[in-house]
Phi, psi and omega in degrees: 000133178271138184219130178276130182223173173267152177309323184295339181272351184287136177227166175301133179107347177281148178254115177284118176270331178193140173266143182278059176202167177299147179301318182295338181264000184286142175282001182240149184286312184278153179279333178221144189187161179268132176284118188243351182206163177295333179298322180291319178301316181297321181299319180297314181293321181291337179281353178058046175282129189277334185204158178200169183234138176247157175251105185288349177279343183244354181201188185294152180264171175295129176303139186305329182291332182266349192278342179294126178080004175289157178302147179288151177304141179208145181290140180303332182296335184292337183249018184298151181297148179294158183296137177261014178295142177226144182287138174265128180305131178284132180287148175302152180303128182088352181261149178293144181283126179241119176255130178299143179288137176289154176292142172268144175291350185244341182222143183295142179292150173306154185304327182273003187286146174271119185280128178251124182300135177221155179292147176288133179252115182270138175299144175207159183223167176074019179277181187294350178300331187261010185267352181290125180286132175302147178225158177287161182297326179291323179289330186269341185310314180293315179291324178292327176296319176294320178299316178297318182298312180293322183288324177297314178299318184287324179292318179302318179291313182296317180288330176295324177290325178294322178298333180270005174096005181272150182290149177292131177278100188294328177303320176294317179301319182295320178296319177300310179305315180303315185291315182297313180300325179300316182290318183296319183294323181289310176199104187296327189286339180296299185292321181296318181290317178294324178296336181289344187265035181286158176261168182299324182294325184250015187304308185303320184283313179293329177296319179294321177296314179299315179296322176302312181294317179295321180293322178293314175305314181293316179300324179285324175301326179277358182055043176287161177294160184301326183292322175291327175296318177297315181298320181296318179296315181294320179297317177296324180291329185255005191296331183251023182297335179294345177292349176288347173273356181270133178307139183300327177303328178272319185294324183250020178300130181285338182255182179292150180277148170289169177298320181295318177296322178291330175299321179294315180297325177299347179278352188298324176304312180293323180293320178294321178301315180298318179299315185288333177298333180277359184263156178281140168062028173269121183273182187292329182296315179295318177301319183294312180294321176302316184286324196240016178287359173249009173287157179236153182301330182270003181085005183268011179270192181221160011267343184252359179067033178294157190228139172048236184292352173293338180268126184297160177304311182295324176295319179296320178293320180298326179297314179298310183293320179297312181297318184298311183293328181289320186277342178267001181259144173291131180239164182305331184252001177196158179275140180296149177284154172302140181307318181292317178297325180296316180296325181294319177292321179294328177299330178290340180269357182299138181086317173280303184259321189238151179289120187296318182293319181294321182296321180294324175297318182299316179300324178295331181291309187264345177095151175294327172242086186298159177307133182100353182284131174273127183233153175262137181256158180297337177283000179081029178237164175246142177214165180251131176292128187247339183192143171264140181257119179306135177084358179252158180302144182294342179268008180232062178281179174268137185237163164239109184272137186212001185216138177260119177294319185301312183265351183054044180224156175289145177236167178300124180307136185225134172283134178220123180257106184293339182270356183287152180297129178091355179291123184261354185271165181201156175286128175270313181192173173270159183228160175262132180301321180299329177303320182254012177056041179264144181232154177051048180286344180299334184296339182285329175262340180282337183087184183287000000 
């Protein structure tokens, strides 16, 4: 049974079904949980939450002495936050639609921006975001695969609803972010690397999942507060929802787009912004990233041509994560670039297109030689990067060596930790599998 109580009535052993605040503003990662310690009680009180609901079938009830005069039971939905949807001014007939940029929580909005009220998010530390125990990539691979499968189906359904004109169900999106973040916190490279192996049919949906994971990993690398990590993940998941307004003939075209078709695609940030405005509990951060993840540092991006610091931190992060996943993924009209080659090309865009400091932080997340990269070793062998070792140099990952350059033949696969004591081998450069006529090299890092 759900029962509404005041925070002062909460005791250890109660099961919190819902807190009376936006999830992004919550001091807890999960939406419902069992109170197991006094520290958790203190976090709720410090967050100044005015009301909450407990489930008496899963935990303790209010003691009878305290229950007199307590609020009567009520379903959480009855106290849900009011809609934050706002009307977008309609453009005159024949005029291009211009949507004002939403304010960023990290950067002041442009002078012409329409300010949208959002709840204040207080910085906080020590929340459940940091409680996931690290795992090796091999230990996390199975869980990451299941998370990707379920996330792909959920995003496909959610985006399908958006294509039909229905508002995005934020509750579903938040649950996805929670699952994806759990995997990223255990081992970011497992899910991020698997997400790169998307097919043409599920590209749009898997791209959203991948950018969500990359945003969470980058936010943690930047040591942003837990609330901002959550916002980054949600923004990454929803950044491309506007593509649901693009005709399928263009979105799924197997060849290169014409300039006219690309002009249509360029409308997706504004279309996504409009869609998210119609959804419950979407904050300014997700709106901002949705609108501005194609802006460039030199002002040459779209839709508003923002420049430098006019682009919020999360939108600059979104640009990097969006580009990396796009260029490393196979598309109907081109083969994805090698991860290391992708980083090399992106490095050339620093300062002009991408924020230079954020890009360097991103490289620390994925590594100079990301998982799945084929590399040549000083010993004359080829291997695939299988794992980055925390606290070790980015040039010394763990590999699976499987090919002899001298004899041009496969050899028995061997695990090699370049950071281990006494290891004399080293990476010379990355290689392209096609150069050596190698096929299915992903099996070496994915495992059996």
